[in-house]
N, C-alpha and C positions, 0 to 999 in steps of 0.2 A: 797175624801181622801180615803186611804186604809192603810193597814199595812205599816207604815213607810213612806208614801208619804207626800210630801208637796204640797201646791197649786202651780199649774203651772208645775209640774213634771208629767212624765208618758205619755205625748201625743207625743211621738217620732215619727218622720216620717210624721207628718201631713203636707200637702201642703198648707193648708189654703184656698184652692179653693174648695168651697162646691160642685161644679159640678164634679170635678175629671176628669180623663181621660175618654173619651167616653161619656160624658154627664150625665144627672141626674140619669139614671138607667144604667150606663155603666160599662165597665171594662177597666182597664188600665194595661198594662204590665210595670213593673218597673224592673230595673236591679236586684233588690233584691227579687222580687216576683211579686205578682199581687194584685191590689186594686180594690174593687168593691164598688160603692156608690149607695145608694137609698135615694133620697130626699123625705121627708115626709112633709105633711101639716096637722097639728092637730093630734088628737088622734084616730079619726074614722078609724077603720080597720087597724091600724098601726101594731098591734101584728101579725095578720095573714100575712099581706104583708111582714113584716120583716122575719117571719119564712119561708115563701115560697121563698123569695129572698135568704136567707141563705142556705136553702135545695138545691136550684139549684146550688149555688156556691160550696157547699160541694160535690155534685155529680160531678161537673166538676173537682174538685180537688182530686177526688178519695177517699174522706172520706165516701161517701155513694155509693153503698149499704153497704159497710163495708166488709173487707176481712174475719173477724171473728165476732162472736157474741159480743165480747168485743169492737171491732172497731165500730160496729153498735151502741152499748150503748154509746160510746164516742161521736159519731155524734149526737145521741139523746140528750145527755147531753148539747152539744152546742146549739141545738135548744131550749132546756129548758132555758138555761141561757140567750139566746137572748130574749125569751119571758119575762123573769123576768125583765131584764134591760129596755126593751121597756115599759112593763107594769108600772114599777116605774116611767118612764118619763111621761106616760099618767096620772098617779094618783097624782104625786107630782111636776111636772115641766111644766105643760101645754101642754104636748105632745112632742114627739120626733121631731126633725128637720131633722135629717139625720142618716142613718145607714152606717157605713164604715166597710168593711171586708178587712183585710190585711193578705195575705197568702204568706209565704216565708219559703222555705225549710221545709215544712210540719207543721210549726207552724202557729197558727191562732191568730189574734188579732181582737177583735170585739170592735167597738167604737160606742156609741150612743150619739149624740149631742142634747142638749135641751137649752132652754132660761133661765133656773133657775141657779143662781150662787150657790145655796145651795148644799153642798156635801151630798151624800147619808149617812144616819145614821140609825143604827139599832134601832128598837123600843125596848121597855122593853121586856125582854124575855117572850115569851108566850108558852103555852102548844102546843106541836107539833100536837095535835089533833084538835086544833082550826084553822079555815081557816084564811088566810091572814097574812101578816107580816113576811113571812119566805124567801123573795127573796134574801136578802143579805146573809142569812145563806146558801142558795143554792150556791151562788157565792163562799162563803168561803170553802165550801165542794168540789165543782166541778172544779173551775177554778185553773189553775196553779198560777195565780196572777190576781188581779183586783184592780181598784182604780178610782179616778176621778181627773180632772185637769181643770183649766180654759182654754177656747178656746185659741188657739195660735194666732188668728187674732185680739184679743182684744175686740171682740164683746161680749155682755152680755151672760152669760150662761157658760156651762161646757160641758165636754165630760166625760162620764162614760165608762171605758174600761175594758176588761177582756182578758186574754191570755190562750190559751189551747195548750198543746203539741201535737205532731203528732200521728195519729193512725199508725197501721202497714202499710207498703208499699202496694199499690194496686197490685192486681194479675198481671197485665200486666207489672209491673216493677220488680217483683220478679222472673220472669221466670217460675212460676209454673201454669200459666193459661193454659187452654186447647189449644193445637195447638202451644205452645211456646217451 
């Protein structure tokens, strides 16, 4: 659940096919954008795999290396949020099953599927100086929006999603790159 969400809401655009276009670690072009899926098995190495997978997609989509320092920070924020959501799935939901990245018109939606039906919930407020327990606070601060919903296909579990707005256009599309 998230700010104002109800169970079952928020997972717009999901095909229900865990493999997605292009296979388990593939890419698919949709009329509205591009979708990339990474199937995961258990929690071992999941955070690193998801960060690397997301960094490669952000590079392909022009978010990295970043046209400005602010754009680079936005991309780093995305990687941090992916780490937080995947870590939460590892710690509280038996591990992530799949990471889905949806990119359309510069907007990014990150979805992490797991087998637990329990919605993420904030722990009792803690001191910022203590480790742990700050993942959802990070999402509140950095994501344009975030939430969770039951899986569309009716299987047990949920999807935790977050949305991020676009960075500045990449240099090759602005016309200010060298040689343009």
